[in-house]
LUMDORO-551268 format. One record per residue: x, y, z of N, C-alpha, C, O in turn. Coordinates in steps of 0.001 Angstrom, whole numbers, plus 500000, padded with zeros to 6 digits. Example, Ala and Ser with C-alpha at 12.3 -4.5 7.8 and 13.67 -1.06 7.14 Angstrom:
BEGIN
513190494310507800512300495500507800513200496700507800514236496681508465/512850497750507080513670498940507140512900500030507870513409501138508039/
This chain:
BEGIN
500666498796499754500044499857499847500724501393500152500066502411499936/502054501438500654503034502373500681503810502669499229504365503693498828/503636501431498636503822502101497241502686502669496274503081503616495595/501221502253496044500393503204496005500575504264496589500561505047495639/500825505187497961500739506270498169501857506698497380501550507596496597/503329506258497329504172506784496786503995507301495218504386508373494754/503401506394494639503102506364492966501980507192492969501782507653491845/501204507540493768500028508935493293500577510220493979500074511279493603/501529510265494921501996511001495117500943511958496412500549513122496494/500800510693497284500190511362498493501083511470499801502029510753500126/500614512397500369501638512780501732501325511780502542500219511258502680/502648511439503252502634510199504047502344510657505175501166510557505517/503194511220505992503302511240507630501953512409507827501640512263509009/501317513148507409500533513807507657498967513793507437498092514532507888/498915512748506627497141512518506737496919511234507806497962510601507971/495887510783508483495885510317509438495386508796508964495328508464507780/495127508155509789495513506681509154493883506281508571493670505743507485/493010506614509394491572506360508631491270507199507458490300506823506800/491941508344507019491848509073505796492471507960504559491901507496503572/494085507732505151494722507209504090493962505367504018494126504793502941/493404504794504840492774503579504675491357504094503283491538503866502087/490407504596503688489381505282502986490252505557501793490066504762500871/491256506588501558491514506652500026492020505843499482491528505661498368/493153504951499826493597503745499441492402502647499150492792501801498346/491323502482499505489930501640499393489196501847498115488667501001497394/489271503230497965488857503935497033489673504324495198489334504732494088/490921503833495966492108503841495141492038502159494243492083501865493048/491930501472495308491869499929494599490690499844494314490494498963493477/489835500349494623488154499721493966488098500726492498487020500597491919/488794501417492009488675502309490565489875502031490220490279502843489388/490803501061490551491854500698489880493367501529489936494379501310489270/493164502368490790493981503648490508494019504064489508494977504833489429/493359503981488414493719505041487237493686506442487288493925507003486219/493468507094488191493282508512488492495005508882488749495596509886488353/495469507930489398496891508593489299497918508161488140499081508552488037/497327507386487400498316506532486264498746507588485254498106508621485057/499737507301484704500179507772483984499717507965482451499886506828482010/499326508597481591498195508821480379499043507620479606498337506819478994/500356507423479569500615506284478660499837504934478896499433504148478040/499706504841480531498996503440480813497713503212479922497287502196479373/497296504367479961495810504106478966496012503373477444495515502370476932/496930504319477016497321503647475725497763502623475900497500501890474947/498573501938476977498873500421476549497655499663477108497417498630476483/496919499900478022495482499144478044494267499201477259493181498646477429/494822500258476062494173500162474727494596499313473951493772498860473157/495994498799473896496596498056473303495949496440473682495519495545472955/496114496558475165496039495353475571494264495066475451494059493853475401/493396495617475414492217495327475147491975495138473559491150494347473103/492628495793472950492267495424471148492628493623471345491806492727471153/494037493444471764494279492424471676493498491001472314493568489827471950/492964491459473087491553490703474223490596490509473666489829489575473902/490415491611472563489118491930471564487762492586472744486582492690472408/488161492852473737487694493269474601486700494691474508486916495690475193/485586494564473529484696495788473372484445496906474204484554498075473836/484099496521475354483832497065476621484667497595477005484301498640477544/486079497389477043487463497942477952487707498994477053487790500148477471/487870498627475465488232499354474622487605500605474850488151501631475255/485928500364474438485205501948474508485196502724475788484906503917475881/485504502016476653485986503032478186487158503428478101487535503915479167/487869503439477354489425504030477419489022505307476240489925506081475921/488246505399475897487694506392474753486934507480475142485913507206475772/487219508874474884485881510211475850484679510000474111484818509775472909/483297510342475395482198509877474439482339510664473233481655510260472292/483308512050472947482847512655471826484928512352471181485892513101471019/484712511082471048486138511094470664486704511387468967485813511185468142/487337511594468692487878512005467169488902511101467112489884511034467851/488521510220465927489714509928464692489972510023464144489089509791463318/491500510503463302491710510945462197492275509607461707493204509160462379/491829508818460537492615507643460366493266508302458778492882509278458134/494527507191458467494955507759457485494308508245456175494491509322455607/493441507128455786492718507678454419491278507972454750490868507211455627/490692508537454472489583508858454971488676509982455694489358510943456049/487485510077455956487147511020456815487544510887458411487796509776458876/487583511924459121487339511745460924486556510924461294485714510830460400/486305510201462165485408509496462437484946509636463628485737509182464455/483959510090464100483654510979465444482893510153466511482240509174466150/482960510536467879481925509574468609482300508074468577482528507246467695/482257508092470246482423506655470797481159505624469780481636504700469123/479507505872469717479276504929468904479683504658467927479714503461467644/480141505567467044480893505521465254482129504594465002482387503864464046/483041504938466549484148503919466812483905502069466526484372501173465822/482875502269467578482170500825468044482172499841467240482834498803467219/481075500406466326480493499858464682482065499669463945481966498641463276/483339500178463804484529499753463637485036498705464340485716497861463756/484776498619465680485920497981466570484876496736466813485289495871467586/483307496503466130482908495305466060483098494827464703483438493669464944/483104494890463968483594494348462697485315493958462554485831492975462022/485844494926463124487424494461463245487653493174464175488422492318463738/486968492942465591486894492020466427486075490447465570486209489225465647/485393491232464946484348489992464501485307488784463131485171487599462825/486182489849462680486865489446461454488039488951461734488379487877461238/489108489865462835490548489394462915490857489174464806489984489061465667/491948489172464952492105488614465961493828489780466381494995489396466309/493438490838466686494705491571466622495557491229467685495091490766468726/497209491479467465498126491435467875499252492226468263500404491873468013/499034493020468715500168494314468857500829494573469840500514494293470996/501455494928469614502457496008470821502953497019470541503440497218469429/502940498056471674503187499478471554504527499695471760505155498783472298/505134500755471436506257501893471730506145502687472175506387503579471361/505845503166473275505978504871473671507628505634473540508719505440474077/507121506504472595508420507153471933508287508338472994509291508557473671/506649509480473309507063510446474190505496510322474880504479509712474551/505850511221476002504456511111476864504168512559477284504871512672478288/503740513365477159503624514433478195502426514761478737501424514265478221/502279515672479898500672515749480850500986517272481196501935517863481711/500218517496480871499739519047481987498444519661482355497695520274481594/498238519378483851497402518785484307496302518061483949496540516879484194/494976518234483388494306517174483181494512516709481349494185515560481054/494929517434480467495325517485479564497099516447478808498264516673479136/496703515641478034498528514952477810498128514334476281497073513890475829/499114514468475862499628513302474447500552512412474848501415512462475725/500217511536474018501253510195473544501466510029472200500543510045471385/502898509834471841503341509589470614503783508150470687504191507698471758/503732507535469784504649506147469308504185505385468284503567505844467322/504537503896468499504521503244467138503792501999467912504110501686469059/502395501067466875501966499804466877502577498857465851502489498973464629/503099498068466415503223497041465761502622495640465800502067495359466862/502624494595464736502029493173465400501142493427463705501458494130462745/500036492563463917499099491701462328498125491402463386498173491046464563/496865491796462170495876491210462359495885490273462006496506490145460951/495242489001462595494943487490461944493733487172461920493103487021462967/493144486999460620491974486755460294491365485386460896491952484306460828/490251485565461424489878484651462184489307483194461220489286482055461688/488885483552459838488619482454459217489433482504457665489057482957456584/491031481657458187491860481645456773492413482573456491492456483427457377/492970482834455429493369483921454815495238484498455537495733484035456565/495795485395454770497242485702455505496705486831456516495620487412456483/497665486965457337497916488214458483498189489488457921499004489762457040/497693489963458311497660491666457860498901492249458464498984491776459597/499863493024458240500510493292459436500204494695459828499530495441459119/500706495028460950500894496313461133501984497087461651502713496630462532/502169498424461080503301499151461887502819500783461965503179501511461040/502147501252462875501458502278462705502194503397463483502243503276464707/502706504355462965502857505439463933501733506479464491501211507170463616/501293506683465818500193507548466541500457508573467321501550508729467865/499525509314467433499508510384468521498288510325469319497421509766468648/497989510562470115496727510439471246496884511844471621497923512501471680/495805512159471838495531513492472748494541512782474088493505512154473870/494963512970475119494248512206476421493767513148477554494515514018478000/492276512926478095491794513737479015491494513127480316490578512313480427/492325513535481434492343512979482471491429513616483440491248514834483439/490589512451484638489622512567485024489748512041486318490837511645486735/488645512002487034488233511084488216488472509781487980488866509065488901/488225509176486441488254507858486288489128507729485417488742507002484502/490381508206485266491390507643484581491650508537483529491021509584483376/492370508231482953492784508652481420491607508340480152490930507317480260/491433509096479168490737508681477837491341509368477158491954510379477500/491224508778475804491654508839474566490576510069473875489405509748473668/491080511551473524489913512353472872490209512839471531489558513750471019/491202512236470939491917512393469557492719511573469639493321511447470705/493079510516468257493566509342467764493950509649466377493074509605465514/495258509981466038495656509639464229496400508809464281497002508770465354/496669508053463557497430507311462861497979507013461663497210507209460721/499198506550461346499257506438459656500691505733459502501747506079460032/500399504410458439501977503633458278503074504127458392503193505301458038/504066503518458841505306503845458865506280504252458066505890503521457155/507248504799457580507462504608456217507975503156455660508348502753454559/507816502580456925509030501256456483507851500329456131508222499297455572/506286500460456354505261499624456025504758500263454654504198499631453758/505048501604454644504728502149453260505679501566452236505239501635451089/506978500961452375508080500729451269507400499281450782507454498745449675/506786498871451928506262497237451492505007497280450412504793496254449766/504249498339450220502996498721449356503298498576447929502437498830447086/
């Protein structure tokens, strides 16, 4: 429990034991998300993608999220991206890893930049589709942790060279 306090930056010696126990219980019940770094939300998103966990994926996006895909019009709103995720999870099993190149936070706003690599494995036959995308995610933090408000991605130069 002392590690939880250190991570969240809580004062240790001046807080009464009862307050610390109550706050610790609240943090444990919420998964400690409020004190986690913004890149944790991106890692959680990739893990949820790999698990095809639609409910968890959608919980990591703001209700009014904006996707900026490499081709096509922006996709706005959690309901709109849910349609795309349902189709993705129906047809493919994602197998992704994420590399965080940069993460910055200023109060309740943050951005995370990095690379997602891996493949989309077809559920019924076919050749896996390679994925090598750079991304930039803008996140907002609140009492329930970090959520992605904007996500832009595009294939890396290495992926473009294969096409």
